[in-house]
C-alpha positions, 0 to 999 in steps of 0.5 A: 141940299142944292138938288132939293132946293133946285127940284123944289123951285123947278116943281113950283115953277112948272106947276104955278109959273112962279119962282117961289121964295126959298128959305133954307133954315139950319136948326143947329150946326152939325158936321161939315154941312155947308150953308150954301145960298147959291148954285149954278146948274149947267147942262152937259154941253154948257149951252144952258145954265140956271143960276139959283140963289136963296136965303139961308138962316142959321137959327143959332145966330138969331138972338132969342130975344128978337124972336121973343120980341116979335110978338108972333106966338108961332115963333116961340117954339124956335126960341130954344134953338136961337142964340141964348145969352146966359142961362137957358132956363129963364128963356125957356120959362118965358117961352112957356109963359108966352104960350100959356098967355098968348096962344089959343087954348087949342094950340097950346099943347102943340106949341108946348110939345114942339118947344120941348122937342127943340129944347131937348134937341139943343140941351 
């Protein structure tokens, strides 16, 4: 993961001359993958170093209620992977209701499909 972040930051910097904002989103805990938020890259001789830091978000630690309350329909598919206190079914029903009520008609099918995929990933 660190190599991928460093490569992506370097490519954006080389192409645009800007350091990008980086967010690493972990969808669910799995195995022993460390959620690193920093790295120090060094040249072979140690003459050059490049400190990198980025934001790490563990989706399962974000309360589903916060995502639902944000008022952004684009966040709804992430809700099944967020921290749900109690039964998942009422929360998933809220997701469906919000998509039907708030999403543009031409986006509803895709939002429902992604929400369903993420719900199956977890449940």
